[in-house]
mmCIF file of the protein (N, C-alpha, C, O) and its ligand, coordinates in Angstrom:
data_MODEL
# 
_entry.id   MODEL 
# 
loop_
_entity.id 
_entity.type 
_entity.pdbx_number_of_molecules 
1 polymer     1 
2 non-polymer 1 
# 
_entity_poly.entity_id                      1 
_entity_poly.type                           'polypeptide(L)' 
_entity_poly.nstd_linkage                   no 
_entity_poly.nstd_monomer                   no 
_entity_poly.pdbx_seq_one_letter_code       MRVKVTITCKKCGERFILRARKDQGKLETGFKQCICDNSSMFEIEEIPV 
_entity_poly.pdbx_seq_one_letter_code_can   MRVKVTITCKKCGERFILRARKDQGKLETGFKQCICDNSSMFEIEEIPV 
_entity_poly.pdbx_strand_id                 A 
# 
loop_
_entity_poly_seq.entity_id 
_entity_poly_seq.num 
_entity_poly_seq.mon_id 
_entity_poly_seq.hetero 
1 1  MET n 
1 2  ARG n 
1 3  VAL n 
1 4  LYS n 
1 5  VAL n 
1 6  THR n 
1 7  ILE n 
1 8  THR n 
1 9  CYS n 
1 10 LYS n 
1 11 LYS n 
1 12 CYS n 
1 13 GLY n 
1 14 GLU n 
1 15 ARG n 
1 16 PHE n 
1 17 ILE n 
1 18 LEU n 
1 19 ARG n 
1 20 ALA n 
1 21 ARG n 
1 22 LYS n 
1 23 ASP n 
1 24 GLN n 
1 25 GLY n 
1 26 LYS n 
1 27 LEU n 
1 28 GLU n 
1 29 THR n 
1 30 GLY n 
1 31 PHE n 
1 32 LYS n 
1 33 GLN n 
1 34 CYS n 
1 35 ILE n 
1 36 CYS n 
1 37 ASP n 
1 38 ASN n 
1 39 SER n 
1 40 SER n 
1 41 MET n 
1 42 PHE n 
1 43 GLU n 
1 44 ILE n 
1 45 GLU n 
1 46 GLU n 
1 47 ILE n 
1 48 PRO n 
1 49 VAL n 
# 
loop_
_struct_asym.id 
_struct_asym.entity_id 
A 1 
B 2 
# 
loop_
_chem_comp.id 
_chem_comp.type 
_chem_comp.mon_nstd_flag 
ALA 'L-peptide linking' y 
ARG 'L-peptide linking' y 
ASN 'L-peptide linking' y 
ASP 'L-peptide linking' y 
CYS 'L-peptide linking' y 
GLN 'L-peptide linking' y 
GLU 'L-peptide linking' y 
GLY 'peptide linking'   y 
ILE 'L-peptide linking' y 
LEU 'L-peptide linking' y 
LYS 'L-peptide linking' y 
MET 'L-peptide linking' y 
PHE 'L-peptide linking' y 
PRO 'L-peptide linking' y 
SER 'L-peptide linking' y 
THR 'L-peptide linking' y 
VAL 'L-peptide linking' y 
ZN  non-polymer         . 
# 
_pdbx_entity_nonpoly.entity_id   2 
_pdbx_entity_nonpoly.name        ? 
_pdbx_entity_nonpoly.comp_id     ZN 
# 
_pdbx_nonpoly_scheme.asym_id         B 
_pdbx_nonpoly_scheme.entity_id       2 
_pdbx_nonpoly_scheme.mon_id          ZN 
_pdbx_nonpoly_scheme.ndb_seq_num     1 
_pdbx_nonpoly_scheme.pdb_seq_num     101 
_pdbx_nonpoly_scheme.auth_seq_num    101 
_pdbx_nonpoly_scheme.pdb_mon_id      ZN 
_pdbx_nonpoly_scheme.auth_mon_id     ZN 
_pdbx_nonpoly_scheme.pdb_strand_id   A 
_pdbx_nonpoly_scheme.pdb_ins_code    . 
# 
loop_
_atom_site.group_PDB 
_atom_site.id 
_atom_site.type_symbol 
_atom_site.label_atom_id 
_atom_site.label_alt_id 
_atom_site.label_comp_id 
_atom_site.label_asym_id 
_atom_site.label_entity_id 
_atom_site.label_seq_id 
_atom_site.pdbx_PDB_ins_code 
_atom_site.Cartn_x 
_atom_site.Cartn_y 
_atom_site.Cartn_z 
_atom_site.occupancy 
_atom_site.B_iso_or_equiv 
_atom_site.pdbx_formal_charge 
_atom_site.auth_seq_id 
_atom_site.auth_comp_id 
_atom_site.auth_asym_id 
_atom_site.auth_atom_id 
_atom_site.pdbx_PDB_model_num 
ATOM   1   N  N  . MET A 1 1  ? 28.736 28.636 -38.262 1.00 0.00 ? 1   MET A N  1 
ATOM   2   C  CA . MET A 1 1  ? 30.160 28.835 -38.482 1.00 0.00 ? 1   MET A CA 1 
ATOM   3   C  C  . MET A 1 1  ? 30.734 29.738 -37.393 1.00 0.00 ? 1   MET A C  1 
ATOM   4   O  O  . MET A 1 1  ? 30.181 30.789 -37.069 1.00 0.00 ? 1   MET A O  1 
ATOM   5   N  N  . ARG A 1 2  ? 31.854 29.295 -36.846 1.00 0.00 ? 2   ARG A N  1 
ATOM   6   C  CA . ARG A 1 2  ? 32.475 30.106 -35.811 1.00 0.00 ? 2   ARG A CA 1 
ATOM   7   C  C  . ARG A 1 2  ? 33.641 30.908 -36.374 1.00 0.00 ? 2   ARG A C  1 
ATOM   8   O  O  . ARG A 1 2  ? 34.446 30.406 -37.159 1.00 0.00 ? 2   ARG A O  1 
ATOM   9   N  N  . VAL A 1 3  ? 33.708 32.131 -35.966 1.00 0.00 ? 3   VAL A N  1 
ATOM   10  C  CA . VAL A 1 3  ? 34.818 32.978 -36.387 1.00 0.00 ? 3   VAL A CA 1 
ATOM   11  C  C  . VAL A 1 3  ? 35.313 33.771 -35.186 1.00 0.00 ? 3   VAL A C  1 
ATOM   12  O  O  . VAL A 1 3  ? 34.632 33.894 -34.168 1.00 0.00 ? 3   VAL A O  1 
ATOM   13  N  N  . LYS A 1 4  ? 36.498 34.294 -35.335 1.00 0.00 ? 4   LYS A N  1 
ATOM   14  C  CA . LYS A 1 4  ? 36.974 35.275 -34.375 1.00 0.00 ? 4   LYS A CA 1 
ATOM   15  C  C  . LYS A 1 4  ? 36.886 36.614 -35.073 1.00 0.00 ? 4   LYS A C  1 
ATOM   16  O  O  . LYS A 1 4  ? 37.061 36.705 -36.288 1.00 0.00 ? 4   LYS A O  1 
ATOM   17  N  N  . VAL A 1 5  ? 36.618 37.637 -34.315 1.00 0.00 ? 5   VAL A N  1 
ATOM   18  C  CA . VAL A 1 5  ? 36.572 38.957 -34.922 1.00 0.00 ? 5   VAL A CA 1 
ATOM   19  C  C  . VAL A 1 5  ? 37.464 39.911 -34.135 1.00 0.00 ? 5   VAL A C  1 
ATOM   20  O  O  . VAL A 1 5  ? 37.547 39.873 -32.908 1.00 0.00 ? 5   VAL A O  1 
ATOM   21  N  N  . THR A 1 6  ? 38.108 40.744 -34.887 1.00 0.00 ? 6   THR A N  1 
ATOM   22  C  CA . THR A 1 6  ? 38.851 41.831 -34.277 1.00 0.00 ? 6   THR A CA 1 
ATOM   23  C  C  . THR A 1 6  ? 38.051 43.092 -34.527 1.00 0.00 ? 6   THR A C  1 
ATOM   24  O  O  . THR A 1 6  ? 37.797 43.468 -35.671 1.00 0.00 ? 6   THR A O  1 
ATOM   25  N  N  . ILE A 1 7  ? 37.660 43.735 -33.452 1.00 0.00 ? 7   ILE A N  1 
ATOM   26  C  CA . ILE A 1 7  ? 36.883 44.960 -33.565 1.00 0.00 ? 7   ILE A CA 1 
ATOM   27  C  C  . ILE A 1 7  ? 37.754 46.128 -33.134 1.00 0.00 ? 7   ILE A C  1 
ATOM   28  O  O  . ILE A 1 7  ? 38.231 46.186 -32.000 1.00 0.00 ? 7   ILE A O  1 
ATOM   29  N  N  . THR A 1 8  ? 37.946 47.036 -34.038 1.00 0.00 ? 8   THR A N  1 
ATOM   30  C  CA . THR A 1 8  ? 38.748 48.208 -33.708 1.00 0.00 ? 8   THR A CA 1 
ATOM   31  C  C  . THR A 1 8  ? 37.848 49.432 -33.663 1.00 0.00 ? 8   THR A C  1 
ATOM   32  O  O  . THR A 1 8  ? 37.126 49.737 -34.612 1.00 0.00 ? 8   THR A O  1 
ATOM   33  N  N  . CYS A 1 9  ? 37.910 50.112 -32.550 1.00 0.00 ? 9   CYS A N  1 
ATOM   34  C  CA . CYS A 1 9  ? 37.112 51.321 -32.382 1.00 0.00 ? 9   CYS A CA 1 
ATOM   35  C  C  . CYS A 1 9  ? 37.754 52.453 -33.172 1.00 0.00 ? 9   CYS A C  1 
ATOM   36  O  O  . CYS A 1 9  ? 38.938 52.748 -33.003 1.00 0.00 ? 9   CYS A O  1 
ATOM   37  N  N  . LYS A 1 10 ? 36.972 53.079 -34.027 1.00 0.00 ? 10  LYS A N  1 
ATOM   38  C  CA . LYS A 1 10 ? 37.518 54.164 -34.837 1.00 0.00 ? 10  LYS A CA 1 
ATOM   39  C  C  . LYS A 1 10 ? 37.580 55.470 -34.064 1.00 0.00 ? 10  LYS A C  1 
ATOM   40  O  O  . LYS A 1 10 ? 38.154 56.457 -34.524 1.00 0.00 ? 10  LYS A O  1 
ATOM   41  N  N  . LYS A 1 11 ? 36.989 55.459 -32.899 1.00 0.00 ? 11  LYS A N  1 
ATOM   42  C  CA . LYS A 1 11 ? 36.980 56.686 -32.107 1.00 0.00 ? 11  LYS A CA 1 
ATOM   43  C  C  . LYS A 1 11 ? 38.202 56.777 -31.191 1.00 0.00 ? 11  LYS A C  1 
ATOM   44  O  O  . LYS A 1 11 ? 38.886 57.800 -31.156 1.00 0.00 ? 11  LYS A O  1 
ATOM   45  N  N  . CYS A 1 12 ? 38.470 55.693 -30.448 1.00 0.00 ? 12  CYS A N  1 
ATOM   46  C  CA . CYS A 1 12 ? 39.585 55.740 -29.494 1.00 0.00 ? 12  CYS A CA 1 
ATOM   47  C  C  . CYS A 1 12 ? 40.720 54.785 -29.847 1.00 0.00 ? 12  CYS A C  1 
ATOM   48  O  O  . CYS A 1 12 ? 41.799 54.849 -29.259 1.00 0.00 ? 12  CYS A O  1 
ATOM   49  N  N  . GLY A 1 13 ? 40.470 53.898 -30.811 1.00 0.00 ? 13  GLY A N  1 
ATOM   50  C  CA . GLY A 1 13 ? 41.533 52.992 -31.239 1.00 0.00 ? 13  GLY A CA 1 
ATOM   51  C  C  . GLY A 1 13 ? 41.647 51.713 -30.433 1.00 0.00 ? 13  GLY A C  1 
ATOM   52  O  O  . GLY A 1 13 ? 42.532 50.897 -30.689 1.00 0.00 ? 13  GLY A O  1 
ATOM   53  N  N  . GLU A 1 14 ? 40.767 51.527 -29.464 1.00 0.00 ? 14  GLU A N  1 
ATOM   54  C  CA . GLU A 1 14 ? 40.783 50.310 -28.655 1.00 0.00 ? 14  GLU A CA 1 
ATOM   55  C  C  . GLU A 1 14 ? 40.460 49.095 -29.518 1.00 0.00 ? 14  GLU A C  1 
ATOM   56  O  O  . GLU A 1 14 ? 39.654 49.165 -30.445 1.00 0.00 ? 14  GLU A O  1 
ATOM   57  N  N  . ARG A 1 15 ? 41.104 47.992 -29.192 1.00 0.00 ? 15  ARG A N  1 
ATOM   58  C  CA . ARG A 1 15 ? 40.857 46.769 -29.946 1.00 0.00 ? 15  ARG A CA 1 
ATOM   59  C  C  . ARG A 1 15 ? 40.247 45.695 -29.075 1.00 0.00 ? 15  ARG A C  1 
ATOM   60  O  O  . ARG A 1 15 ? 40.607 45.529 -27.910 1.00 0.00 ? 15  ARG A O  1 
ATOM   61  N  N  . PHE A 1 16 ? 39.319 44.972 -29.663 1.00 0.00 ? 16  PHE A N  1 
ATOM   62  C  CA . PHE A 1 16 ? 38.697 43.869 -28.951 1.00 0.00 ? 16  PHE A CA 1 
ATOM   63  C  C  . PHE A 1 16 ? 38.764 42.635 -29.832 1.00 0.00 ? 16  PHE A C  1 
ATOM   64  O  O  . PHE A 1 16 ? 38.465 42.690 -31.025 1.00 0.00 ? 16  PHE A O  1 
ATOM   65  N  N  . ILE A 1 17 ? 39.157 41.532 -29.236 1.00 0.00 ? 17  ILE A N  1 
ATOM   66  C  CA . ILE A 1 17 ? 39.153 40.278 -29.979 1.00 0.00 ? 17  ILE A CA 1 
ATOM   67  C  C  . ILE A 1 17 ? 38.158 39.367 -29.300 1.00 0.00 ? 17  ILE A C  1 
ATOM   68  O  O  . ILE A 1 17 ? 38.284 39.073 -28.111 1.00 0.00 ? 17  ILE A O  1 
ATOM   69  N  N  . LEU A 1 18 ? 37.185 38.926 -30.042 1.00 0.00 ? 18  LEU A N  1 
ATOM   70  C  CA . LEU A 1 18 ? 36.196 38.049 -29.444 1.00 0.00 ? 18  LEU A CA 1 
ATOM   71  C  C  . LEU A 1 18 ? 35.677 37.020 -30.436 1.00 0.00 ? 18  LEU A C  1 
ATOM   72  O  O  . LEU A 1 18 ? 35.885 37.127 -31.645 1.00 0.00 ? 18  LEU A O  1 
ATOM   73  N  N  . ARG A 1 19 ? 35.003 36.034 -29.897 1.00 0.00 ? 19  ARG A N  1 
ATOM   74  C  CA . ARG A 1 19 ? 34.434 34.993 -30.739 1.00 0.00 ? 19  ARG A CA 1 
ATOM   75  C  C  . ARG A 1 19 ? 33.060 35.419 -31.212 1.00 0.00 ? 19  ARG A C  1 
ATOM   76  O  O  . ARG A 1 19 ? 32.329 36.125 -30.516 1.00 0.00 ? 19  ARG A O  1 
ATOM   77  N  N  . ALA A 1 20 ? 32.731 34.978 -32.398 1.00 0.00 ? 20  ALA A N  1 
ATOM   78  C  CA . ALA A 1 20 ? 31.430 35.331 -32.937 1.00 0.00 ? 20  ALA A CA 1 
ATOM   79  C  C  . ALA A 1 20 ? 30.880 34.154 -33.723 1.00 0.00 ? 20  ALA A C  1 
ATOM   80  O  O  . ALA A 1 20 ? 31.590 33.201 -34.047 1.00 0.00 ? 20  ALA A O  1 
ATOM   81  N  N  . ARG A 1 21 ? 29.628 34.249 -34.010 1.00 0.00 ? 21  ARG A N  1 
ATOM   82  C  CA . ARG A 1 21 ? 28.992 33.246 -34.865 1.00 0.00 ? 21  ARG A CA 1 
ATOM   83  C  C  . ARG A 1 21 ? 28.597 33.918 -36.158 1.00 0.00 ? 21  ARG A C  1 
ATOM   84  O  O  . ARG A 1 21 ? 28.197 35.081 -36.184 1.00 0.00 ? 21  ARG A O  1 
ATOM   85  N  N  . LYS A 1 22 ? 28.717 33.169 -37.217 1.00 0.00 ? 22  LYS A N  1 
ATOM   86  C  CA . LYS A 1 22 ? 28.289 33.701 -38.498 1.00 0.00 ? 22  LYS A CA 1 
ATOM   87  C  C  . LYS A 1 22 ? 27.308 32.732 -39.111 1.00 0.00 ? 22  LYS A C  1 
ATOM   88  O  O  . LYS A 1 22 ? 27.658 31.604 -39.457 1.00 0.00 ? 22  LYS A O  1 
ATOM   89  N  N  . ASP A 1 23 ? 26.083 33.181 -39.242 1.00 0.00 ? 23  ASP A N  1 
ATOM   90  C  CA . ASP A 1 23 ? 25.047 32.344 -39.823 1.00 0.00 ? 23  ASP A CA 1 
ATOM   91  C  C  . ASP A 1 23 ? 24.430 33.034 -41.025 1.00 0.00 ? 23  ASP A C  1 
ATOM   92  O  O  . ASP A 1 23 ? 23.893 34.137 -40.925 1.00 0.00 ? 23  ASP A O  1 
ATOM   93  N  N  . GLN A 1 24 ? 24.516 32.371 -42.146 1.00 0.00 ? 24  GLN A N  1 
ATOM   94  C  CA . GLN A 1 24 ? 23.944 32.895 -43.391 1.00 0.00 ? 24  GLN A CA 1 
ATOM   95  C  C  . GLN A 1 24 ? 24.399 34.330 -43.664 1.00 0.00 ? 24  GLN A C  1 
ATOM   96  O  O  . GLN A 1 24 ? 23.614 35.199 -44.044 1.00 0.00 ? 24  GLN A O  1 
ATOM   97  N  N  . GLY A 1 25 ? 25.678 34.534 -43.457 1.00 0.00 ? 25  GLY A N  1 
ATOM   98  C  CA . GLY A 1 25 ? 26.254 35.840 -43.771 1.00 0.00 ? 25  GLY A CA 1 
ATOM   99  C  C  . GLY A 1 25 ? 26.055 36.896 -42.707 1.00 0.00 ? 25  GLY A C  1 
ATOM   100 O  O  . GLY A 1 25 ? 26.548 38.018 -42.823 1.00 0.00 ? 25  GLY A O  1 
ATOM   101 N  N  . LYS A 1 26 ? 25.317 36.520 -41.653 1.00 0.00 ? 26  LYS A N  1 
ATOM   102 C  CA . LYS A 1 26 ? 25.074 37.500 -40.605 1.00 0.00 ? 26  LYS A CA 1 
ATOM   103 C  C  . LYS A 1 26 ? 26.007 37.251 -39.426 1.00 0.00 ? 26  LYS A C  1 
ATOM   104 O  O  . LYS A 1 26 ? 26.085 36.140 -38.901 1.00 0.00 ? 26  LYS A O  1 
ATOM   105 N  N  . LEU A 1 27 ? 26.694 38.276 -39.031 1.00 0.00 ? 27  LEU A N  1 
ATOM   106 C  CA . LEU A 1 27 ? 27.670 38.156 -37.966 1.00 0.00 ? 27  LEU A CA 1 
ATOM   107 C  C  . LEU A 1 27 ? 27.053 38.531 -36.622 1.00 0.00 ? 27  LEU A C  1 
ATOM   108 O  O  . LEU A 1 27 ? 26.501 39.618 -36.449 1.00 0.00 ? 27  LEU A O  1 
ATOM   109 N  N  . GLU A 1 28 ? 27.164 37.600 -35.678 1.00 0.00 ? 28  GLU A N  1 
ATOM   110 C  CA . GLU A 1 28 ? 26.637 37.885 -34.344 1.00 0.00 ? 28  GLU A CA 1 
ATOM   111 C  C  . GLU A 1 28 ? 27.779 37.886 -33.346 1.00 0.00 ? 28  GLU A C  1 
ATOM   112 O  O  . GLU A 1 28 ? 28.324 36.839 -32.997 1.00 0.00 ? 28  GLU A O  1 
ATOM   113 N  N  . THR A 1 29 ? 28.127 39.069 -32.898 1.00 0.00 ? 29  THR A N  1 
ATOM   114 C  CA . THR A 1 29 ? 29.257 39.195 -31.981 1.00 0.00 ? 29  THR A CA 1 
ATOM   115 C  C  . THR A 1 29 ? 28.805 39.419 -30.550 1.00 0.00 ? 29  THR A C  1 
ATOM   116 O  O  . THR A 1 29 ? 29.525 39.094 -29.606 1.00 0.00 ? 29  THR A O  1 
ATOM   117 N  N  . GLY A 1 30 ? 27.619 39.971 -30.390 1.00 0.00 ? 30  GLY A N  1 
ATOM   118 C  CA . GLY A 1 30 ? 27.155 40.329 -29.062 1.00 0.00 ? 30  GLY A CA 1 
ATOM   119 C  C  . GLY A 1 30 ? 27.809 41.604 -28.561 1.00 0.00 ? 30  GLY A C  1 
ATOM   120 O  O  . GLY A 1 30 ? 27.566 42.061 -27.444 1.00 0.00 ? 30  GLY A O  1 
ATOM   121 N  N  . PHE A 1 31 ? 28.638 42.156 -29.413 1.00 0.00 ? 31  PHE A N  1 
ATOM   122 C  CA . PHE A 1 31 ? 29.357 43.369 -29.027 1.00 0.00 ? 31  PHE A CA 1 
ATOM   123 C  C  . PHE A 1 31 ? 28.426 44.572 -29.119 1.00 0.00 ? 31  PHE A C  1 
ATOM   124 O  O  . PHE A 1 31 ? 27.766 44.784 -30.136 1.00 0.00 ? 31  PHE A O  1 
ATOM   125 N  N  . LYS A 1 32 ? 28.380 45.345 -28.059 1.00 0.00 ? 32  LYS A N  1 
ATOM   126 C  CA . LYS A 1 32 ? 27.454 46.472 -28.039 1.00 0.00 ? 32  LYS A CA 1 
ATOM   127 C  C  . LYS A 1 32 ? 28.144 47.811 -28.271 1.00 0.00 ? 32  LYS A C  1 
ATOM   128 O  O  . LYS A 1 32 ? 27.814 48.557 -29.193 1.00 0.00 ? 32  LYS A O  1 
ATOM   129 N  N  . GLN A 1 33 ? 29.103 48.085 -27.412 1.00 0.00 ? 33  GLN A N  1 
ATOM   130 C  CA . GLN A 1 33 ? 29.785 49.363 -27.569 1.00 0.00 ? 33  GLN A CA 1 
ATOM   131 C  C  . GLN A 1 33 ? 31.155 49.330 -26.925 1.00 0.00 ? 33  GLN A C  1 
ATOM   132 O  O  . GLN A 1 33 ? 31.476 48.461 -26.115 1.00 0.00 ? 33  GLN A O  1 
ATOM   133 N  N  . CYS A 1 34 ? 31.949 50.310 -27.319 1.00 0.00 ? 34  CYS A N  1 
ATOM   134 C  CA . CYS A 1 34 ? 33.296 50.416 -26.779 1.00 0.00 ? 34  CYS A CA 1 
ATOM   135 C  C  . CYS A 1 34 ? 33.257 51.076 -25.411 1.00 0.00 ? 34  CYS A C  1 
ATOM   136 O  O  . CYS A 1 34 ? 32.251 51.660 -25.009 1.00 0.00 ? 34  CYS A O  1 
ATOM   137 N  N  . ILE A 1 35 ? 34.371 50.969 -24.709 1.00 0.00 ? 35  ILE A N  1 
ATOM   138 C  CA . ILE A 1 35 ? 34.463 51.606 -23.395 1.00 0.00 ? 35  ILE A CA 1 
ATOM   139 C  C  . ILE A 1 35 ? 34.392 53.128 -23.480 1.00 0.00 ? 35  ILE A C  1 
ATOM   140 O  O  . ILE A 1 35 ? 34.202 53.799 -22.465 1.00 0.00 ? 35  ILE A O  1 
ATOM   141 N  N  . CYS A 1 36 ? 34.546 53.676 -24.693 1.00 0.00 ? 36  CYS A N  1 
ATOM   142 C  CA . CYS A 1 36 ? 34.468 55.130 -24.864 1.00 0.00 ? 36  CYS A CA 1 
ATOM   143 C  C  . CYS A 1 36 ? 33.061 55.549 -25.284 1.00 0.00 ? 36  CYS A C  1 
ATOM   144 O  O  . CYS A 1 36 ? 32.846 56.692 -25.685 1.00 0.00 ? 36  CYS A O  1 
ATOM   145 N  N  . ASP A 1 37 ? 32.105 54.627 -25.192 1.00 0.00 ? 37  ASP A N  1 
ATOM   146 C  CA . ASP A 1 37 ? 30.702 54.882 -25.532 1.00 0.00 ? 37  ASP A CA 1 
ATOM   147 C  C  . ASP A 1 37 ? 30.399 54.911 -27.023 1.00 0.00 ? 37  ASP A C  1 
ATOM   148 O  O  . ASP A 1 37 ? 29.255 55.119 -27.426 1.00 0.00 ? 37  ASP A O  1 
ATOM   149 N  N  . ASN A 1 38 ? 31.402 54.707 -27.820 1.00 0.00 ? 38  ASN A N  1 
ATOM   150 C  CA . ASN A 1 38 ? 31.149 54.616 -29.252 1.00 0.00 ? 38  ASN A CA 1 
ATOM   151 C  C  . ASN A 1 38 ? 30.415 53.305 -29.544 1.00 0.00 ? 38  ASN A C  1 
ATOM   152 O  O  . ASN A 1 38 ? 30.852 52.232 -29.127 1.00 0.00 ? 38  ASN A O  1 
ATOM   153 N  N  . SER A 1 39 ? 29.310 53.401 -30.255 1.00 0.00 ? 39  SER A N  1 
ATOM   154 C  CA . SER A 1 39 ? 28.574 52.180 -30.557 1.00 0.00 ? 39  SER A CA 1 
ATOM   155 C  C  . SER A 1 39 ? 28.301 52.022 -32.042 1.00 0.00 ? 39  SER A C  1 
ATOM   156 O  O  . SER A 1 39 ? 27.508 51.167 -32.437 1.00 0.00 ? 39  SER A O  1 
ATOM   157 N  N  . SER A 1 40 ? 28.936 52.822 -32.858 1.00 0.00 ? 40  SER A N  1 
ATOM   158 C  CA . SER A 1 40 ? 28.627 52.726 -34.284 1.00 0.00 ? 40  SER A CA 1 
ATOM   159 C  C  . SER A 1 40 ? 29.841 52.734 -35.207 1.00 0.00 ? 40  SER A C  1 
ATOM   160 O  O  . SER A 1 40 ? 29.779 52.206 -36.318 1.00 0.00 ? 40  SER A O  1 
ATOM   161 N  N  . MET A 1 41 ? 30.930 53.322 -34.763 1.00 0.00 ? 41  MET A N  1 
ATOM   162 C  CA . MET A 1 41 ? 32.071 53.430 -35.666 1.00 0.00 ? 41  MET A CA 1 
ATOM   163 C  C  . MET A 1 41 ? 33.138 52.391 -35.340 1.00 0.00 ? 41  MET A C  1 
ATOM   164 O  O  . MET A 1 41 ? 34.032 52.617 -34.524 1.00 0.00 ? 41  MET A O  1 
ATOM   165 N  N  . PHE A 1 42 ? 33.013 51.252 -35.999 1.00 0.00 ? 42  PHE A N  1 
ATOM   166 C  CA . PHE A 1 42 ? 33.981 50.190 -35.775 1.00 0.00 ? 42  PHE A CA 1 
ATOM   167 C  C  . PHE A 1 42 ? 34.499 49.629 -37.082 1.00 0.00 ? 42  PHE A C  1 
ATOM   168 O  O  . PHE A 1 42 ? 33.841 49.681 -38.121 1.00 0.00 ? 42  PHE A O  1 
ATOM   169 N  N  . GLU A 1 43 ? 35.691 49.096 -36.993 1.00 0.00 ? 43  GLU A N  1 
ATOM   170 C  CA . GLU A 1 43 ? 36.222 48.348 -38.109 1.00 0.00 ? 43  GLU A CA 1 
ATOM   171 C  C  . GLU A 1 43 ? 36.242 46.899 -37.656 1.00 0.00 ? 43  GLU A C  1 
ATOM   172 O  O  . GLU A 1 43 ? 36.902 46.567 -36.671 1.00 0.00 ? 43  GLU A O  1 
ATOM   173 N  N  . ILE A 1 44 ? 35.536 46.044 -38.352 1.00 0.00 ? 44  ILE A N  1 
ATOM   174 C  CA . ILE A 1 44 ? 35.434 44.646 -37.948 1.00 0.00 ? 44  ILE A CA 1 
ATOM   175 C  C  . ILE A 1 44 ? 36.140 43.740 -38.945 1.00 0.00 ? 44  ILE A C  1 
ATOM   176 O  O  . ILE A 1 44 ? 35.877 43.778 -40.147 1.00 0.00 ? 44  ILE A O  1 
ATOM   177 N  N  . GLU A 1 45 ? 37.028 42.939 -38.423 1.00 0.00 ? 45  GLU A N  1 
ATOM   178 C  CA . GLU A 1 45 ? 37.785 42.027 -39.261 1.00 0.00 ? 45  GLU A CA 1 
ATOM   179 C  C  . GLU A 1 45 ? 37.540 40.595 -38.812 1.00 0.00 ? 45  GLU A C  1 
ATOM   180 O  O  . GLU A 1 45 ? 37.684 40.277 -37.632 1.00 0.00 ? 45  GLU A O  1 
ATOM   181 N  N  . GLU A 1 46 ? 37.178 39.747 -39.735 1.00 0.00 ? 46  GLU A N  1 
ATOM   182 C  CA . GLU A 1 46 ? 36.908 38.352 -39.398 1.00 0.00 ? 46  GLU A CA 1 
ATOM   183 C  C  . GLU A 1 46 ? 38.154 37.501 -39.524 1.00 0.00 ? 46  GLU A C  1 
ATOM   184 O  O  . GLU A 1 46 ? 38.939 37.653 -40.460 1.00 0.00 ? 46  GLU A O  1 
ATOM   185 N  N  . ILE A 1 47 ? 38.320 36.613 -38.577 1.00 0.00 ? 47  ILE A N  1 
ATOM   186 C  CA . ILE A 1 47 ? 39.424 35.670 -38.629 1.00 0.00 ? 47  ILE A CA 1 
ATOM   187 C  C  . ILE A 1 47 ? 38.850 34.267 -38.540 1.00 0.00 ? 47  ILE A C  1 
ATOM   188 O  O  . ILE A 1 47 ? 38.376 33.873 -37.474 1.00 0.00 ? 47  ILE A O  1 
ATOM   189 N  N  . PRO A 1 48 ? 38.875 33.514 -39.602 1.00 0.00 ? 48  PRO A N  1 
ATOM   190 C  CA . PRO A 1 48 ? 38.324 32.143 -39.563 1.00 0.00 ? 48  PRO A CA 1 
ATOM   191 C  C  . PRO A 1 48 ? 39.074 31.289 -38.556 1.00 0.00 ? 48  PRO A C  1 
ATOM   192 O  O  . PRO A 1 48 ? 40.301 31.339 -38.478 1.00 0.00 ? 48  PRO A O  1 
ATOM   193 N  N  . VAL A 1 49 ? 38.332 30.507 -37.788 1.00 0.00 ? 49  VAL A N  1 
ATOM   194 C  CA . VAL A 1 49 ? 38.961 29.655 -36.776 1.00 0.00 ? 49  VAL A CA 1 
ATOM   195 C  C  . VAL A 1 49 ? 39.225 28.274 -37.362 1.00 0.00 ? 49  VAL A C  1 
ATOM   196 O  O  . VAL A 1 49 ? 39.752 27.400 -36.672 1.00 0.00 ? 49  VAL A O  1 
HETATM 197 ZN ZN . ZN  B 2 .  ? 36.406 53.417 -28.303 1.00 0.00 2 101 ZN  A ZN 1 
# 
């Protein structure tokens, strides 16, 4: 299943919109970290395509 995700960094507020795959409830975005080096505090919102 393909979805779009909006990832909002809770540290600096930067937003990223990217495509992701969702298989068996597991979301694979390939997203590693924000440009501010934050790699754990994100708000992720799924947008069905
Ligand atoms: Zn950030």
